[in-house]
C-alpha positions as CSV (number, residue, x, y, z in Angstrom):
1,M,22.6,4.7,-24.4
2,D,19.9,2.2,-25.4
3,F,16.2,3.0,-26.1
4,I,15.0,2.1,-22.6
5,G,17.9,4.0,-21.0
6,T,17.0,7.1,-23.1
7,I,13.3,7.0,-21.9
8,L,14.3,6.5,-18.3
9,W,17.1,9.1,-18.3
10,P,14.9,12.0,-16.9
11,L,13.6,9.8,-14.1
12,K,17.2,8.5,-13.3
13,W,18.4,12.1,-13.2
14,V,15.7,13.1,-10.7
15,V,16.4,10.0,-8.5
16,S,20.1,10.6,-8.5
17,A,19.5,14.3,-7.6
18,I,17.4,13.3,-4.6
19,L,20.0,10.8,-3.5
20,V,22.8,13.3,-3.7
21,G,20.7,15.9,-1.9
22,F,20.2,13.6,1.1
23,H,23.9,12.6,1.0
24,W,24.8,16.3,1.1
25,I,22.4,16.9,4.1
26,F,23.9,14.0,6.1
27,E,27.4,15.1,5.2
28,N,26.7,18.6,6.5
29,L,25.3,17.1,9.7
30,G,28.8,15.8,10.4
31,M,28.6,12.3,9.0
32,D,31.4,10.7,7.1
33,P,30.5,11.1,3.3
34,G,32.2,7.8,2.4
35,A,30.7,5.8,5.2
36,G,28.1,3.1,4.4
37,I,25.6,4.4,7.0
38,T,25.6,7.8,5.2
39,W,24.7,6.2,1.9
40,V,22.2,3.8,3.5
41,L,20.3,6.6,5.1
42,S,20.4,8.5,1.8
43,I,18.8,5.5,0.1
44,I,16.1,5.1,2.8
45,F,15.1,8.8,2.7
46,L,15.2,8.7,-1.1
47,T,12.8,5.7,-1.0
48,F,10.4,7.6,1.3
49,V,10.4,10.6,-1.0
50,V,9.6,8.5,-4.0
51,R,6.8,6.6,-2.2
52,A,5.3,9.8,-0.8
53,A,5.1,11.2,-4.3
54,L,3.3,8.0,-5.4
55,I,0.6,8.2,-2.7
56,P,-2.1,9.6,-5.2
57,I,-1.4,6.7,-7.5
58,F,-1.7,4.3,-4.5
59,V,-5.0,5.8,-3.4
60,R,-6.3,5.3,-6.9
61,Q,-5.2,1.7,-6.9
62,I,-6.8,1.0,-3.6
63,K,-10.1,2.5,-4.8
64,S,-10.0,0.3,-8.0
65,Q,-9.2,-2.8,-6.0
66,R,-12.0,-2.1,-3.6
67,R,-14.5,-1.7,-6.4
68,M,-13.3,-5.0,-7.8
69,L,-13.7,-6.7,-4.4
70,E,-17.3,-5.3,-4.1
71,V,-18.4,-6.7,-7.5
72,A,-16.6,-10.0,-6.9
73,P,-19.8,-11.8,-5.5
74,Q,-21.8,-10.6,-8.5
75,L,-19.1,-11.9,-10.9
76,K,-19.2,-15.2,-9.1
77,K,-23.0,-15.4,-9.7
78,I,-22.5,-14.9,-13.4
79,Q,-19.7,-17.5,-13.5
80,D,-21.9,-20.0,-11.6
81,K,-24.7,-19.3,-14.0
82,Y,-22.7,-20.5,-17.0
83,K,-20.6,-23.1,-15.2
84,G,-20.1,-26.2,-17.2
85,T,-21.3,-24.6,-20.5
86,K,-18.7,-24.6,-23.3
87,D,-20.7,-23.5,-26.3
88,Q,-19.9,-20.2,-28.0
89,F,-23.3,-18.8,-27.3
90,S,-22.9,-19.2,-23.5
91,R,-19.4,-17.7,-23.6
92,E,-20.7,-14.7,-25.5
93,A,-23.6,-14.3,-23.1
94,M,-21.3,-14.6,-20.1
95,S,-18.9,-12.0,-21.6
96,R,-21.8,-9.6,-22.3
97,E,-23.2,-9.9,-18.7
98,T,-19.7,-9.4,-17.3
99,M,-19.1,-6.3,-19.3
100,A,-22.5,-4.9,-18.5
101,L,-21.7,-5.4,-14.8
102,Y,-18.4,-3.5,-15.2
103,K,-20.2,-0.7,-17.0
104,E,-23.0,-0.5,-14.4
105,T,-20.7,-0.4,-11.4
106,G,-18.0,1.7,-13.1
107,T,-15.3,-0.9,-12.5
108,N,-12.4,-2.0,-14.8
109,P,-10.2,-5.0,-14.0
110,L,-7.3,-3.3,-15.6
111,S,-7.6,-0.1,-13.6
112,S,-6.0,-1.7,-10.5
113,C,-3.0,-2.8,-12.6
114,L,-2.5,0.6,-14.2
115,P,-0.9,2.3,-11.1
116,L,1.5,-0.6,-10.9
117,L,2.6,0.0,-14.5
118,I,3.1,3.7,-13.8
119,Q,5.3,2.9,-10.8
120,M,7.5,0.4,-12.6
121,P,9.6,3.0,-14.6
122,I,10.2,5.0,-11.4
123,F,11.3,2.0,-9.4
124,F,13.4,0.6,-12.3
125,S,15.1,4.0,-12.5
126,L,15.8,3.9,-8.8
127,Y,17.3,0.4,-9.1
128,S,19.4,1.4,-12.1
129,V,20.9,4.4,-10.4
130,L,21.9,2.4,-7.3
131,H,23.1,-0.6,-9.3
132,E,25.3,1.5,-11.7
133,A,26.8,3.5,-8.9
134,Q,27.7,0.3,-7.0
135,I,29.6,-1.1,-10.0
136,N,31.6,2.2,-10.3
137,K,29.9,3.4,-13.5
138,T,29.9,7.0,-14.5
139,G,27.4,9.0,-12.4
140,I,24.1,10.4,-13.7
141,G,23.2,14.1,-13.3
142,L,24.3,15.4,-9.9
143,L,25.7,12.0,-9.0
144,S,29.3,12.6,-10.1
145,S,31.9,10.0,-10.8
146,D,33.6,10.6,-7.5
147,L,30.3,10.2,-5.6
148,A,29.4,7.1,-7.6
149,R,32.9,5.7,-6.7
150,S,32.4,6.6,-3.1
151,F,29.0,4.8,-3.1
152,G,30.5,1.7,-4.8
153,N,33.3,1.4,-2.2
154,A,31.1,2.1,0.8
155,S,30.6,-0.7,3.4
156,L,28.3,-1.1,6.4
157,F,29.6,-3.1,9.5
158,G,32.4,-4.4,7.2
159,A,30.0,-5.5,4.5
160,P,30.5,-3.8,1.1
161,L,27.2,-2.4,-0.2
162,H,27.9,-3.6,-3.8
163,E,28.2,-7.3,-2.8
164,T,25.3,-9.9,-2.8
165,F,24.5,-12.9,-0.6
166,T,25.6,-15.4,-3.3
167,N,28.8,-13.5,-4.2
168,A,29.8,-12.4,-0.7
169,S,33.5,-12.1,0.2
170,G,32.9,-12.3,3.9
171,W,30.4,-13.5,6.5
172,E,29.3,-9.9,7.2
173,V,27.5,-9.6,3.9
174,R,25.7,-12.9,4.3
175,V,24.5,-12.1,7.8
176,I,23.2,-8.6,6.9
177,A,21.7,-9.9,3.6
178,G,20.1,-12.9,5.3
179,F,18.6,-10.7,8.0
180,M,17.2,-8.3,5.4
181,I,15.7,-11.1,3.3
182,V,13.9,-12.4,6.4
183,V,12.5,-8.9,7.2
184,M,11.6,-8.3,3.6
185,T,9.8,-11.6,3.4
186,A,8.0,-11.1,6.7
187,S,6.9,-7.6,5.9
188,Q,5.5,-8.7,2.5
189,F,3.7,-11.6,4.1
190,I,2.1,-9.3,6.8
191,T,1.1,-6.8,4.1
192,Q,-0.7,-9.4,2.1
193,L,-2.2,-11.0,5.3
194,Q,-3.7,-7.7,6.3
195,L,-5.6,-7.5,3.0
196,V,-6.7,-11.2,3.0
197,A,-7.7,-11.6,6.7
198,K,-9.1,-8.2,7.6
199,N,-10.1,-6.2,4.6
200,M,-12.4,-8.6,2.7
201,S,-16.1,-9.0,3.2
202,P,-17.7,-12.5,3.7
203,E,-19.1,-12.3,0.2
204,T,-15.7,-11.6,-1.3
205,K,-14.2,-14.5,0.6
206,E,-16.5,-16.8,-1.3
207,S,-15.3,-15.6,-4.7
208,P,-12.4,-16.7,-6.9
209,M,-10.7,-13.4,-6.2
210,Y,-10.2,-14.4,-2.6
211,R,-8.4,-17.6,-3.6
212,Q,-6.1,-15.6,-5.9
213,Q,-5.3,-13.2,-3.1
214,K,-4.6,-16.1,-0.7
215,M,-2.3,-17.7,-3.3
216,M,-0.4,-14.4,-3.6
217,L,0.0,-14.5,0.2
218,Y,2.6,-17.3,-0.2
219,I,4.0,-16.5,-3.7
220,L,5.1,-12.9,-3.2
221,P,7.3,-13.6,-0.1
222,L,8.9,-16.5,-2.0
223,V,9.8,-14.0,-4.8
224,F,11.6,-11.8,-2.3
225,V,13.5,-14.8,-1.0
226,I,14.8,-15.9,-4.4
227,S,15.5,-12.4,-5.8
228,G,17.0,-11.2,-2.5
229,L,19.9,-13.6,-2.9
230,S,21.1,-11.8,-6.0
231,F,20.4,-8.2,-4.9
232,P,23.4,-6.0,-3.8
233,L,23.1,-4.8,-0.3
234,G,22.5,-1.1,-1.3
235,V,19.6,-2.1,-3.6
236,M,18.2,-4.4,-0.8
237,F,17.9,-1.4,1.5
238,Y,15.7,0.3,-1.0
239,W,13.4,-2.8,-1.2
240,L,13.3,-3.1,2.6
241,A,12.4,0.5,3.1
242,S,9.8,0.3,0.3
243,N,8.3,-2.9,1.9
244,I,8.0,-1.3,5.3
245,W,6.4,1.8,3.8
246,T,3.9,-0.4,2.0
247,M,3.1,-2.3,5.1
248,A,2.5,0.8,7.2
249,Q,0.6,2.6,4.4
250,Q,-1.8,-0.4,3.9
251,Y,-2.3,-0.7,7.7
252,F,-3.4,3.0,7.8
253,V,-5.7,2.5,4.8
254,I,-7.3,-0.6,6.2
255,R,-7.8,1.0,9.7
256,S,-9.2,4.3,8.4
257,M,-10.9,3.3,5.2
258,P,-11.8,-0.4,5.4
259,T,-13.9,-2.4,2.9
260,P,-17.5,-2.3,4.0
261,G,-18.6,-5.5,5.6
262,S,-15.1,-6.7,6.3
263,E,-13.6,-7.5,9.7
264,A,-11.7,-4.2,9.6
265,A,-14.9,-2.3,9.0
266,L,-16.6,-3.9,12.0
267,A,-13.6,-3.1,14.1
268,R,-13.6,0.5,13.0
269,E,-17.4,0.9,13.8
270,A,-16.7,-0.5,17.3
271,R,-13.9,2.0,17.8
272,L,-16.0,4.9,16.7
273,A,-18.9,3.8,18.9
274,K,-16.7,3.4,21.9
275,K,-15.0,6.8,21.3
276,A,-18.4,8.5,20.9
277,Q,-19.7,6.9,24.1
278,R,-16.8,8.2,26.1
279,R,-17.4,11.7,24.7
280,G,-21.1,11.5,25.1
281,T,-21.7,12.5,21.5
282,P,-24.2,10.9,19.0
283,V,-23.0,7.6,17.5
284,L,-22.8,7.3,13.7
285,A,-23.9,3.8,12.7
286,E,-22.7,2.8,9.2
287,A,-25.3,0.6,7.5
288,G,-22.9,-0.7,4.9
289,A,-21.4,0.0,1.5
290,G,-22.7,3.3,0.0
291,A,-25.2,3.8,2.9
292,A,-25.4,7.2,4.6
293,A,-24.5,7.4,8.2
294,V,-27.5,7.4,10.5
295,E,-27.2,9.7,13.5
296,V,-28.6,8.2,16.7
297,E,-29.8,11.0,19.0
298,P,-29.4,10.3,22.7
299,V,-32.6,10.1,24.7
300,R,-33.0,13.0,27.1
301,V,-34.5,12.1,30.4
302,T,-35.6,15.0,32.6
303,T,-36.3,14.8,36.3
304,Q,-37.7,18.4,36.6
305,R,-41.1,18.5,38.3
306,Q,-43.9,19.9,36.0
307,Q,-45.9,22.7,37.5
308,P,-49.8,22.2,37.6
309,V,-51.8,24.3,35.2
310,G,-55.1,25.9,36.1
311,K,-58.3,25.6,34.1
312,N,-58.3,29.2,32.9
313,R,-54.6,29.0,31.9
314,S,-55.1,25.7,30.2
315,K,-58.0,27.1,28.1
316,K,-55.9,30.1,27.0
317,N,-53.0,27.7,25.9
318,G,-55.6,25.7,24.0
319,K,-56.8,28.7,22.1
320,K,-53.2,29.7,21.2
């Protein structure tokens, strides 16, 4: 076992245990233990468990990215201030002002990348377990050699799960793999489009960060097209399930916790106002980022006739 394999072995053991656990559940539900659909469902539910465990890391990443988006207009002002200057004094001044802005706002450009670095060993372990099982290697942990062999020999609709689009022995593999590549690419494109089109404020769209995000809109789907051609079908089911989870998760975050000033934030305020109007409750108007919600009290109009008050009674009320 190499150095990286030694480090990842505990994670691979946990991943294989979850995979075997779901396989055992589906087998006891009456499904064929050697059928491809049984293993595919085990992979999908394994992916959902792993992604659910990573939700706290995802939330932290979203918060870090949001803070970076909020300070993007201020960063652009600093960059415009020193635009065209190449002397060392200007570079040092620009660096000082940038670091001061990060310190003042509590942001860190590396903090949004840290959660991704934490996820990489987990996903690599998952890929390693599926890949090694598909090439009939010795199982890890609860994934015995017999189960690994069963997984490696399983097929779905006549397509062996261990084959790839480029090394397919039949048209079934190319059809399923091609369909999955299209869905993976589309889901990645929609996920990135949600962020670029709906969850960025007008100020952020004027910053260099917007251009970078827009570039990723077309680069990331292209990566899935190229890499999907060499992925075994079993591993591609993991990527597909993970992509769909990411798309749904980001849709929920953008809908419920949008970036202030973005199109998604305006849409959320409109939904809340419409909902409050139907219920006849006070409307909460959000003034923007970091602003407290202002409660707008409804105006009460009364049509009850006021009784006339005599002079003596009026004097008594005045004394009180």
